[in-house]
Backbone as XML, in Angstrom:
<?xml version="1.0"?>
<chain id="A" units="angstrom">
  <residue number="1" name="MET">
    <atom name="N" x="-1.594" y="14.667" z="-7.601"/>
    <atom name="CA" x="-0.683" y="14.622" z="-8.677"/>
    <atom name="C" x="-1.474" y="14.300" z="-10.142"/>
  </residue>
  <residue number="2" name="PRO">
    <atom name="N" x="-1.539" y="15.164" z="-11.168"/>
    <atom name="CA" x="-2.583" y="15.063" z="-12.029"/>
    <atom name="C" x="-2.083" y="13.411" z="-12.988"/>
  </residue>
  <residue number="3" name="GLY">
    <atom name="N" x="-0.886" y="12.899" z="-13.054"/>
    <atom name="CA" x="-0.512" y="11.792" z="-14.054"/>
    <atom name="C" x="-0.159" y="10.807" z="-13.322"/>
  </residue>
  <residue number="4" name="CYS">
    <atom name="N" x="-0.418" y="11.125" z="-11.657"/>
    <atom name="CA" x="0.167" y="9.806" z="-10.761"/>
    <atom name="C" x="-1.081" y="8.681" z="-10.937"/>
  </residue>
  <residue number="5" name="LEU">
    <atom name="N" x="-0.551" y="7.639" z="-11.092"/>
    <atom name="CA" x="-1.727" y="6.330" z="-11.212"/>
    <atom name="C" x="-2.592" y="6.162" z="-10.080"/>
  </residue>
  <residue number="6" name="PHE">
    <atom name="N" x="-1.949" y="6.271" z="-8.865"/>
    <atom name="CA" x="-2.567" y="6.036" z="-7.951"/>
    <atom name="C" x="-3.074" y="7.009" z="-7.208"/>
  </residue>
  <residue number="7" name="CYS">
    <atom name="N" x="-2.944" y="8.438" z="-7.642"/>
    <atom name="CA" x="-3.775" y="9.791" z="-7.320"/>
    <atom name="C" x="-5.234" y="9.406" z="-8.448"/>
  </residue>
  <residue number="8" name="LYS">
    <atom name="N" x="-4.933" y="9.005" z="-9.737"/>
    <atom name="CA" x="-6.267" y="8.716" z="-10.587"/>
    <atom name="C" x="-7.177" y="7.521" z="-9.913"/>
  </residue>
  <residue number="9" name="ILE">
    <atom name="N" x="-6.743" y="6.598" z="-9.228"/>
    <atom name="CA" x="-7.631" y="5.375" z="-8.246"/>
    <atom name="C" x="-8.015" y="6.414" z="-7.388"/>
  </residue>
  <residue number="10" name="ILE">
    <atom name="N" x="-7.269" y="7.174" z="-6.513"/>
    <atom name="CA" x="-7.945" y="7.951" z="-5.333"/>
    <atom name="C" x="-9.078" y="8.774" z="-5.821"/>
  </residue>
  <residue number="11" name="ARG">
    <atom name="N" x="-9.127" y="9.480" z="-6.773"/>
    <atom name="CA" x="-9.975" y="10.504" z="-7.742"/>
    <atom name="C" x="-11.227" y="9.883" z="-8.532"/>
  </residue>
  <residue number="12" name="LYS">
    <atom name="N" x="-11.161" y="8.430" z="-8.136"/>
    <atom name="CA" x="-11.812" y="7.619" z="-8.954"/>
    <atom name="C" x="-12.254" y="7.965" z="-10.435"/>
  </residue>
  <residue number="13" name="GLU">
    <atom name="N" x="-10.834" y="8.101" z="-11.140"/>
    <atom name="CA" x="-10.680" y="8.407" z="-12.548"/>
    <atom name="C" x="-10.381" y="6.991" z="-13.097"/>
  </residue>
  <residue number="14" name="LEU">
    <atom name="N" x="-9.693" y="6.380" z="-12.197"/>
    <atom name="CA" x="-9.682" y="4.689" z="-12.833"/>
    <atom name="C" x="-9.874" y="3.784" z="-11.979"/>
  </residue>
  <residue number="15" name="LYS">
    <atom name="N" x="-10.414" y="2.814" z="-12.270"/>
    <atom name="CA" x="-11.520" y="1.989" z="-11.438"/>
    <atom name="C" x="-10.644" y="0.869" z="-10.712"/>
  </residue>
  <residue number="16" name="SER">
    <atom name="N" x="-10.660" y="0.385" z="-9.359"/>
    <atom name="CA" x="-9.921" y="-0.461" z="-8.662"/>
    <atom name="C" x="-10.791" y="-1.513" z="-7.935"/>
  </residue>
  <residue number="17" name="ASN">
    <atom name="N" x="-10.505" y="-2.385" z="-7.116"/>
    <atom name="CA" x="-11.188" y="-3.593" z="-6.401"/>
    <atom name="C" x="-10.859" y="-3.001" z="-4.940"/>
  </residue>
  <residue number="18" name="ILE">
    <atom name="N" x="-11.473" y="-2.396" z="-4.565"/>
    <atom name="CA" x="-11.241" y="-1.490" z="-3.209"/>
    <atom name="C" x="-11.577" y="-2.034" z="-2.123"/>
  </residue>
  <residue number="19" name="GLU">
    <atom name="N" x="-10.633" y="-2.359" z="-1.020"/>
    <atom name="CA" x="-11.061" y="-3.104" z="0.167"/>
    <atom name="C" x="-11.509" y="-2.624" z="1.180"/>
  </residue>
  <residue number="20" name="TYR">
    <atom name="N" x="-10.492" y="-1.100" z="1.303"/>
    <atom name="CA" x="-10.851" y="-0.135" z="2.228"/>
    <atom name="C" x="-10.907" y="1.479" z="1.832"/>
  </residue>
  <residue number="21" name="GLU">
    <atom name="N" x="-11.704" y="2.270" z="2.236"/>
    <atom name="CA" x="-11.089" y="3.715" z="2.022"/>
    <atom name="C" x="-11.717" y="4.550" z="3.189"/>
  </residue>
  <residue number="22" name="ASP">
    <atom name="N" x="-11.368" y="5.404" z="3.572"/>
    <atom name="CA" x="-11.420" y="6.649" z="4.341"/>
    <atom name="C" x="-10.935" y="7.749" z="3.897"/>
  </residue>
  <residue number="23" name="GLU">
    <atom name="N" x="-11.213" y="8.880" z="4.829"/>
    <atom name="CA" x="-10.728" y="10.116" z="4.572"/>
    <atom name="C" x="-9.385" y="10.395" z="4.521"/>
  </residue>
  <residue number="24" name="THR">
    <atom name="N" x="-8.285" y="9.126" z="4.957"/>
    <atom name="CA" x="-6.502" y="9.711" z="4.763"/>
    <atom name="C" x="-6.140" y="8.479" z="3.810"/>
  </residue>
  <residue number="25" name="LEU">
    <atom name="N" x="-6.767" y="7.198" z="3.330"/>
    <atom name="CA" x="-6.008" y="6.215" z="2.767"/>
    <atom name="C" x="-7.042" y="5.409" z="2.123"/>
  </residue>
  <residue number="26" name="ILE">
    <atom name="N" x="-6.398" y="4.744" z="0.995"/>
    <atom name="CA" x="-7.393" y="3.346" z="0.149"/>
    <atom name="C" x="-6.560" y="2.415" z="0.148"/>
  </residue>
  <residue number="27" name="ALA">
    <atom name="N" x="-7.008" y="1.196" z="0.406"/>
    <atom name="CA" x="-6.136" y="0.037" z="0.221"/>
    <atom name="C" x="-7.041" y="-0.701" z="-0.705"/>
  </residue>
  <residue number="28" name="ILE">
    <atom name="N" x="-6.510" y="-1.213" z="-1.573"/>
    <atom name="CA" x="-6.998" y="-1.773" z="-2.974"/>
    <atom name="C" x="-6.557" y="-3.283" z="-3.302"/>
  </residue>
  <residue number="29" name="HIS">
    <atom name="N" x="-6.815" y="-3.982" z="-3.904"/>
    <atom name="CA" x="-6.433" y="-5.112" z="-4.364"/>
    <atom name="C" x="-5.252" y="-5.015" z="-5.711"/>
  </residue>
  <residue number="30" name="ASP">
    <atom name="N" x="-4.166" y="-5.562" z="-5.581"/>
    <atom name="CA" x="-3.256" y="-5.343" z="-6.566"/>
    <atom name="C" x="-3.780" y="-5.741" z="-7.894"/>
  </residue>
  <residue number="31" name="ILE">
    <atom name="N" x="-3.182" y="-5.614" z="-9.109"/>
    <atom name="CA" x="-3.634" y="-5.948" z="-10.237"/>
    <atom name="C" x="-3.245" y="-7.156" z="-10.956"/>
  </residue>
  <residue number="32" name="ASN">
    <atom name="N" x="-2.007" y="-6.757" z="-10.330"/>
    <atom name="CA" x="-0.679" y="-8.311" z="-10.471"/>
    <atom name="C" x="-0.052" y="-8.848" z="-9.158"/>
  </residue>
  <residue number="33" name="PRO">
    <atom name="N" x="-0.950" y="-9.359" z="-8.436"/>
    <atom name="CA" x="-0.869" y="-9.919" z="-7.318"/>
    <atom name="C" x="0.387" y="-11.088" z="-7.233"/>
  </residue>
  <residue number="34" name="GLN">
    <atom name="N" x="1.383" y="-10.813" z="-6.248"/>
    <atom name="CA" x="2.395" y="-11.681" z="-5.922"/>
    <atom name="C" x="2.276" y="-12.951" z="-5.008"/>
  </residue>
  <residue number="35" name="ALA">
    <atom name="N" x="0.515" y="-12.651" z="-4.236"/>
    <atom name="CA" x="0.527" y="-13.830" z="-3.321"/>
    <atom name="C" x="-1.038" y="-13.993" z="-3.143"/>
  </residue>
  <residue number="36" name="PRO">
    <atom name="N" x="-1.584" y="-14.924" z="-3.171"/>
    <atom name="CA" x="-3.202" y="-14.846" z="-2.867"/>
    <atom name="C" x="-3.771" y="-13.664" z="-2.568"/>
  </residue>
  <residue number="37" name="VAL">
    <atom name="N" x="-3.420" y="-13.271" z="-1.703"/>
    <atom name="CA" x="-3.820" y="-11.977" z="-0.955"/>
    <atom name="C" x="-2.943" y="-10.786" z="-1.121"/>
  </residue>
  <residue number="38" name="HIS">
    <atom name="N" x="-3.497" y="-9.841" z="-1.867"/>
    <atom name="CA" x="-2.168" y="-8.676" z="-2.129"/>
    <atom name="C" x="-2.693" y="-7.473" z="-2.462"/>
  </residue>
  <residue number="39" name="LEU">
    <atom name="N" x="-2.679" y="-6.458" z="-0.979"/>
    <atom name="CA" x="-3.237" y="-5.261" z="-0.939"/>
    <atom name="C" x="-2.096" y="-4.157" z="-1.266"/>
  </residue>
  <residue number="40" name="LEU">
    <atom name="N" x="-2.616" y="-3.049" z="-1.482"/>
    <atom name="CA" x="-2.093" y="-1.933" z="-1.356"/>
    <atom name="C" x="-2.477" y="-1.194" z="-0.552"/>
  </residue>
  <residue number="41" name="PHE">
    <atom name="N" x="-1.839" y="-0.542" z="0.630"/>
    <atom name="CA" x="-2.193" y="0.514" z="1.110"/>
    <atom name="C" x="-1.815" y="1.778" z="0.721"/>
  </residue>
  <residue number="42" name="ILE">
    <atom name="N" x="-2.509" y="2.760" z="0.154"/>
    <atom name="CA" x="-2.011" y="3.689" z="-0.191"/>
    <atom name="C" x="-2.533" y="5.148" z="0.252"/>
  </residue>
  <residue number="43" name="PRO">
    <atom name="N" x="-1.774" y="6.124" z="0.741"/>
    <atom name="CA" x="-2.274" y="7.596" z="1.750"/>
    <atom name="C" x="-2.953" y="8.607" z="0.494"/>
  </residue>
  <residue number="44" name="LYS">
    <atom name="N" x="-3.708" y="9.248" z="0.514"/>
    <atom name="CA" x="-4.373" y="9.923" z="-0.072"/>
    <atom name="C" x="-3.982" y="11.236" z="-0.520"/>
  </residue>
  <residue number="45" name="LYS">
    <atom name="N" x="-2.689" y="11.443" z="0.563"/>
    <atom name="CA" x="-1.935" y="12.592" z="0.131"/>
    <atom name="C" x="-0.634" y="11.818" z="-0.549"/>
  </residue>
  <residue number="46" name="HIS">
    <atom name="N" x="-0.064" y="12.761" z="-1.669"/>
    <atom name="CA" x="0.702" y="12.300" z="-2.460"/>
    <atom name="C" x="2.086" y="12.665" z="-2.073"/>
  </residue>
  <residue number="47" name="VAL">
    <atom name="N" x="2.777" y="11.748" z="-1.700"/>
    <atom name="CA" x="4.036" y="11.440" z="-1.424"/>
    <atom name="C" x="4.795" y="10.353" z="-2.209"/>
  </residue>
  <residue number="48" name="ALA">
    <atom name="N" x="6.098" y="10.928" z="-3.016"/>
    <atom name="CA" x="6.420" y="9.873" z="-3.907"/>
    <atom name="C" x="7.130" y="9.084" z="-3.484"/>
  </residue>
  <residue number="49" name="GLN">
    <atom name="N" x="7.768" y="9.291" z="-2.302"/>
    <atom name="CA" x="8.543" y="7.982" z="-1.809"/>
    <atom name="C" x="8.851" y="8.264" z="-0.503"/>
  </residue>
  <residue number="50" name="ILE">
    <atom name="N" x="9.507" y="6.784" z="0.362"/>
    <atom name="CA" x="9.731" y="6.864" z="1.932"/>
    <atom name="C" x="10.779" y="8.273" z="1.747"/>
  </residue>
  <residue number="51" name="SER">
    <atom name="N" x="11.715" y="8.264" z="1.098"/>
    <atom name="CA" x="12.823" y="9.047" z="1.293"/>
    <atom name="C" x="12.581" y="10.568" z="1.008"/>
  </residue>
  <residue number="52" name="THR">
    <atom name="N" x="11.534" y="11.068" z="0.612"/>
    <atom name="CA" x="10.949" y="12.418" z="0.686"/>
    <atom name="C" x="9.800" y="12.600" z="1.488"/>
  </residue>
  <residue number="53" name="MET">
    <atom name="N" x="9.600" y="11.848" z="2.507"/>
    <atom name="CA" x="8.644" y="12.152" z="3.469"/>
    <atom name="C" x="9.127" y="13.098" z="4.515"/>
  </residue>
  <residue number="54" name="SER">
    <atom name="N" x="8.092" y="14.027" z="4.925"/>
    <atom name="CA" x="8.243" y="14.780" z="5.920"/>
    <atom name="C" x="7.749" y="14.547" z="7.272"/>
  </residue>
  <residue number="55" name="SER">
    <atom name="N" x="8.566" y="15.162" z="7.955"/>
    <atom name="CA" x="8.192" y="14.771" z="9.477"/>
    <atom name="C" x="6.970" y="14.607" z="10.076"/>
  </residue>
  <residue number="56" name="GLU">
    <atom name="N" x="5.739" y="15.357" z="9.314"/>
    <atom name="CA" x="4.374" y="15.365" z="9.553"/>
    <atom name="C" x="3.800" y="14.211" z="8.970"/>
  </residue>
  <residue number="57" name="ASP">
    <atom name="N" x="4.409" y="13.916" z="7.888"/>
    <atom name="CA" x="4.001" y="12.414" z="7.518"/>
    <atom name="C" x="4.280" y="11.005" z="8.038"/>
  </residue>
  <residue number="58" name="SER">
    <atom name="N" x="4.787" y="11.362" z="9.237"/>
    <atom name="CA" x="5.061" y="10.174" z="10.197"/>
    <atom name="C" x="3.506" y="9.622" z="10.703"/>
  </residue>
  <residue number="59" name="VAL">
    <atom name="N" x="2.775" y="10.390" z="10.872"/>
    <atom name="CA" x="1.430" y="10.352" z="11.365"/>
    <atom name="C" x="0.804" y="9.127" z="10.210"/>
  </residue>
  <residue number="60" name="LEU">
    <atom name="N" x="0.901" y="9.809" z="9.193"/>
    <atom name="CA" x="0.579" y="9.122" z="8.085"/>
    <atom name="C" x="1.142" y="7.585" z="8.088"/>
  </residue>
  <residue number="61" name="ALA">
    <atom name="N" x="2.163" y="7.769" z="7.837"/>
    <atom name="CA" x="2.855" y="6.285" z="8.023"/>
    <atom name="C" x="2.430" y="4.837" z="9.127"/>
  </residue>
  <residue number="62" name="GLY">
    <atom name="N" x="1.870" y="5.612" z="10.348"/>
    <atom name="CA" x="1.688" y="4.842" z="11.544"/>
    <atom name="C" x="0.298" y="4.584" z="10.849"/>
  </residue>
  <residue number="63" name="ARG">
    <atom name="N" x="-0.629" y="5.480" z="10.375"/>
    <atom name="CA" x="-1.901" y="5.353" z="10.187"/>
    <atom name="C" x="-2.261" y="3.851" z="9.005"/>
  </residue>
  <residue number="64" name="LEU">
    <atom name="N" x="-1.056" y="3.635" z="8.343"/>
    <atom name="CA" x="-1.155" y="2.923" z="7.143"/>
    <atom name="C" x="-1.070" y="1.689" z="8.042"/>
  </residue>
  <residue number="65" name="LEU">
    <atom name="N" x="-0.126" y="1.429" z="9.018"/>
    <atom name="CA" x="0.256" y="0.418" z="9.556"/>
    <atom name="C" x="-0.763" y="-0.054" z="10.300"/>
  </residue>
  <residue number="66" name="TYR">
    <atom name="N" x="-1.577" y="0.840" z="10.852"/>
    <atom name="CA" x="-2.530" y="0.597" z="11.885"/>
    <atom name="C" x="-3.691" y="-0.064" z="11.146"/>
  </residue>
  <residue number="67" name="LYS">
    <atom name="N" x="-4.070" y="0.183" z="10.133"/>
    <atom name="CA" x="-4.770" y="0.109" z="9.481"/>
    <atom name="C" x="-4.837" y="-1.421" z="8.671"/>
  </residue>
  <residue number="68" name="VAL">
    <atom name="N" x="-3.635" y="-1.802" z="8.171"/>
    <atom name="CA" x="-3.039" y="-3.176" z="7.961"/>
    <atom name="C" x="-3.879" y="-4.016" z="9.315"/>
  </residue>
  <residue number="69" name="LYS">
    <atom name="N" x="-3.290" y="-3.783" z="10.138"/>
    <atom name="CA" x="-3.577" y="-4.511" z="11.802"/>
    <atom name="C" x="-4.993" y="-4.875" z="11.682"/>
  </residue>
  <residue number="70" name="GLU">
    <atom name="N" x="-5.792" y="-3.718" z="11.360"/>
    <atom name="CA" x="-7.369" y="-3.680" z="11.664"/>
    <atom name="C" x="-7.802" y="-4.736" z="10.992"/>
  </residue>
  <residue number="71" name="ILE">
    <atom name="N" x="-7.658" y="-4.418" z="9.221"/>
    <atom name="CA" x="-7.976" y="-5.224" z="8.294"/>
    <atom name="C" x="-7.558" y="-6.782" z="8.398"/>
  </residue>
  <residue number="72" name="ALA">
    <atom name="N" x="-6.457" y="-7.211" z="8.587"/>
    <atom name="CA" x="-5.935" y="-8.747" z="8.759"/>
    <atom name="C" x="-6.891" y="-8.973" z="9.986"/>
  </residue>
  <residue number="73" name="GLU">
    <atom name="N" x="-7.123" y="-8.633" z="11.066"/>
    <atom name="CA" x="-7.456" y="-9.059" z="11.996"/>
    <atom name="C" x="-9.215" y="-9.175" z="11.301"/>
  </residue>
  <residue number="74" name="LYS">
    <atom name="N" x="-9.765" y="-8.336" z="11.246"/>
    <atom name="CA" x="-11.126" y="-8.551" z="10.690"/>
    <atom name="C" x="-11.183" y="-9.685" z="9.527"/>
  </residue>
  <residue number="75" name="ARG">
    <atom name="N" x="-10.129" y="-9.673" z="8.628"/>
    <atom name="CA" x="-10.124" y="-11.023" z="7.557"/>
    <atom name="C" x="-9.839" y="-12.280" z="8.029"/>
  </residue>
  <residue number="76" name="GLY">
    <atom name="N" x="-9.215" y="-12.301" z="9.320"/>
    <atom name="CA" x="-8.586" y="-13.283" z="9.803"/>
    <atom name="C" x="-7.337" y="-13.621" z="9.174"/>
  </residue>
  <residue number="77" name="TRP">
    <atom name="N" x="-6.727" y="-13.197" z="8.952"/>
    <atom name="CA" x="-5.357" y="-13.262" z="8.107"/>
    <atom name="C" x="-4.074" y="-13.097" z="9.390"/>
  </residue>
  <residue number="78" name="GLN">
    <atom name="N" x="-3.598" y="-14.146" z="9.908"/>
    <atom name="CA" x="-2.776" y="-14.339" z="11.129"/>
    <atom name="C" x="-1.285" y="-13.875" z="10.816"/>
  </residue>
  <residue number="79" name="HIS">
    <atom name="N" x="-1.020" y="-14.454" z="9.399"/>
    <atom name="CA" x="0.351" y="-14.342" z="8.956"/>
    <atom name="C" x="0.305" y="-13.602" z="7.469"/>
  </residue>
  <residue number="80" name="TYR">
    <atom name="N" x="1.125" y="-12.435" z="7.465"/>
    <atom name="CA" x="1.409" y="-11.787" z="6.312"/>
    <atom name="C" x="2.535" y="-10.737" z="6.422"/>
  </residue>
  <residue number="81" name="ARG">
    <atom name="N" x="3.269" y="-10.329" z="5.272"/>
    <atom name="CA" x="4.518" y="-9.827" z="5.003"/>
    <atom name="C" x="4.166" y="-8.271" z="4.466"/>
  </residue>
  <residue number="82" name="LEU">
    <atom name="N" x="4.418" y="-7.222" z="5.046"/>
    <atom name="CA" x="4.518" y="-6.094" z="4.657"/>
    <atom name="C" x="5.735" y="-5.393" z="3.973"/>
  </residue>
  <residue number="83" name="VAL">
    <atom name="N" x="5.618" y="-4.806" z="2.985"/>
    <atom name="CA" x="7.060" y="-4.438" z="2.002"/>
    <atom name="C" x="6.459" y="-2.780" z="1.415"/>
  </residue>
  <residue number="84" name="PHE">
    <atom name="N" x="7.360" y="-1.887" z="1.783"/>
    <atom name="CA" x="7.746" y="-0.782" z="1.282"/>
    <atom name="C" x="8.780" y="-0.510" z="0.234"/>
  </residue>
  <residue number="85" name="ASN">
    <atom name="N" x="8.651" y="-0.178" z="-0.892"/>
    <atom name="CA" x="9.936" y="0.140" z="-1.972"/>
    <atom name="C" x="10.071" y="1.479" z="-1.777"/>
  </residue>
  <residue number="86" name="ASN">
    <atom name="N" x="11.226" y="1.784" z="-1.918"/>
    <atom name="CA" x="11.825" y="3.279" z="-2.250"/>
    <atom name="C" x="12.774" y="3.585" z="-3.126"/>
  </residue>
  <residue number="87" name="GLY">
    <atom name="N" x="12.291" y="3.837" z="-4.075"/>
    <atom name="CA" x="12.992" y="3.897" z="-5.485"/>
    <atom name="C" x="13.267" y="2.916" z="-6.467"/>
  </residue>
  <residue number="88" name="ALA">
    <atom name="N" x="13.280" y="3.103" z="-7.757"/>
    <atom name="CA" x="13.100" y="2.333" z="-8.804"/>
    <atom name="C" x="14.239" y="0.719" z="-8.840"/>
  </residue>
  <residue number="89" name="GLU">
    <atom name="N" x="15.621" y="1.066" z="-8.272"/>
    <atom name="CA" x="16.130" y="-0.054" z="-7.930"/>
    <atom name="C" x="15.734" y="-0.954" z="-6.855"/>
  </residue>
  <residue number="90" name="ALA">
    <atom name="N" x="14.865" y="-0.449" z="-5.827"/>
    <atom name="CA" x="14.341" y="-1.466" z="-4.942"/>
    <atom name="C" x="12.965" y="-1.809" z="-5.401"/>
  </residue>
  <residue number="91" name="GLY">
    <atom name="N" x="12.378" y="-1.751" z="-6.624"/>
    <atom name="CA" x="11.198" y="-2.004" z="-7.148"/>
    <atom name="C" x="10.226" y="-1.233" z="-7.039"/>
  </residue>
  <residue number="92" name="GLN">
    <atom name="N" x="10.130" y="0.103" z="-6.775"/>
    <atom name="CA" x="8.670" y="1.305" z="-6.710"/>
    <atom name="C" x="8.680" y="1.586" z="-8.221"/>
  </residue>
  <residue number="93" name="SER">
    <atom name="N" x="7.390" y="1.120" z="-8.625"/>
    <atom name="CA" x="7.126" y="1.375" z="-10.213"/>
    <atom name="C" x="6.083" y="2.573" z="-10.042"/>
  </residue>
  <residue number="94" name="VAL">
    <atom name="N" x="5.403" y="2.495" z="-8.804"/>
    <atom name="CA" x="4.483" y="4.115" z="-8.873"/>
    <atom name="C" x="5.009" y="4.828" z="-7.825"/>
  </residue>
  <residue number="95" name="PHE">
    <atom name="N" x="5.656" y="5.949" z="-8.364"/>
    <atom name="CA" x="5.832" y="7.109" z="-7.039"/>
    <atom name="C" x="4.867" y="8.014" z="-6.821"/>
  </residue>
  <residue number="96" name="HIS">
    <atom name="N" x="4.112" y="7.256" z="-5.825"/>
    <atom name="CA" x="3.169" y="7.542" z="-4.599"/>
    <atom name="C" x="3.417" y="6.369" z="-3.550"/>
  </residue>
  <residue number="97" name="ILE">
    <atom name="N" x="3.879" y="6.714" z="-2.342"/>
    <atom name="CA" x="4.393" y="5.538" z="-1.317"/>
    <atom name="C" x="2.917" y="4.746" z="-1.189"/>
  </residue>
  <residue number="98" name="HIS">
    <atom name="N" x="2.901" y="3.733" z="-1.035"/>
    <atom name="CA" x="2.058" y="2.606" z="-0.598"/>
    <atom name="C" x="2.947" y="1.303" z="-0.113"/>
  </residue>
  <residue number="99" name="LEU">
    <atom name="N" x="1.993" y="0.693" z="0.768"/>
    <atom name="CA" x="2.588" y="-0.592" z="1.658"/>
    <atom name="C" x="1.769" y="-1.617" z="1.112"/>
  </residue>
  <residue number="100" name="HIS">
    <atom name="N" x="2.658" y="-2.468" z="0.551"/>
    <atom name="CA" x="2.069" y="-3.788" z="0.047"/>
    <atom name="C" x="1.987" y="-4.892" z="1.629"/>
  </residue>
  <residue number="101" name="LEU">
    <atom name="N" x="0.448" y="-5.833" z="1.134"/>
    <atom name="CA" x="0.299" y="-6.844" z="2.230"/>
    <atom name="C" x="0.348" y="-7.599" z="1.410"/>
  </residue>
  <residue number="102" name="LEU">
    <atom name="N" x="1.161" y="-8.841" z="1.751"/>
    <atom name="CA" x="0.994" y="-10.097" z="0.965"/>
    <atom name="C" x="0.698" y="-11.126" z="2.185"/>
  </residue>
  <residue number="103" name="SER">
    <atom name="N" x="-0.150" y="-11.982" z="1.908"/>
    <atom name="CA" x="-0.612" y="-12.915" z="2.476"/>
    <atom name="C" x="-1.124" y="-14.326" z="1.729"/>
  </residue>
  <residue number="104" name="GLY">
    <atom name="N" x="-1.598" y="-15.250" z="2.325"/>
    <atom name="CA" x="-2.430" y="-16.460" z="1.550"/>
    <atom name="C" x="-1.157" y="-17.891" z="1.391"/>
  </residue>
  <residue number="105" name="ARG">
    <atom name="N" x="-0.059" y="-17.496" z="1.478"/>
    <atom name="CA" x="0.828" y="-18.431" z="1.302"/>
    <atom name="C" x="2.119" y="-18.243" z="2.011"/>
  </residue>
  <residue number="106" name="ARG">
    <atom name="N" x="2.900" y="-19.426" z="2.199"/>
    <atom name="CA" x="4.050" y="-19.223" z="3.142"/>
    <atom name="C" x="5.397" y="-18.110" z="2.435"/>
  </residue>
  <residue number="107" name="MET">
    <atom name="N" x="5.656" y="-17.119" z="3.187"/>
    <atom name="CA" x="6.698" y="-16.217" z="2.179"/>
    <atom name="C" x="8.174" y="-16.813" z="2.276"/>
  </residue>
  <residue number="108" name="GLN">
    <atom name="N" x="9.120" y="-16.689" z="1.574"/>
    <atom name="CA" x="10.466" y="-17.147" z="1.301"/>
    <atom name="C" x="11.211" y="-16.017" z="1.875"/>
  </residue>
  <residue number="109" name="TRP">
    <atom name="N" x="12.578" y="-16.608" z="2.745"/>
    <atom name="CA" x="13.362" y="-15.510" z="2.672"/>
    <atom name="C" x="14.888" y="-15.794" z="2.264"/>
  </residue>
  <residue number="110" name="PRO">
    <atom name="N" x="15.410" y="-14.793" z="1.602"/>
    <atom name="CA" x="15.862" y="-13.696" z="1.342"/>
    <atom name="C" x="14.676" y="-13.473" z="0.481"/>
  </residue>
  <residue number="111" name="PRO">
    <atom name="N" x="14.031" y="-12.213" z="0.707"/>
    <atom name="CA" x="12.596" y="-11.676" z="-0.196"/>
    <atom name="C" x="13.009" y="-11.486" z="-1.914"/>
  </residue>
  <residue number="112" name="GLY">
    <atom name="N" x="13.832" y="-11.014" z="-2.113"/>
    <atom name="CA" x="14.504" y="-9.973" z="-3.059"/>
    <atom name="C" x="15.671" y="-10.432" z="-3.787"/>
  </residue>
</chain>
């Protein structure tokens, strides 16, 4: 998607602090962190939001979750929160699905 912020990051048209990258996803540090550790796990395939995913995208969603587990283990993060936002009223501001990993502080409940 030409105008999508995350697509521009994936194409390296915009700089970002990359934590991890492979052929299917990229993990970057959020530029407006809400916790000491705040990563975004972004699939390279453009899908606007969770509610528009197809059944074929379920493998992609699983890959995001598994990669979180691998990176958290590697970095020694034992406690973290994962967040998907779906739609503007849920807090989604970039319409390209992405998974937030928040860690480094005690999380509160309820979150919103």
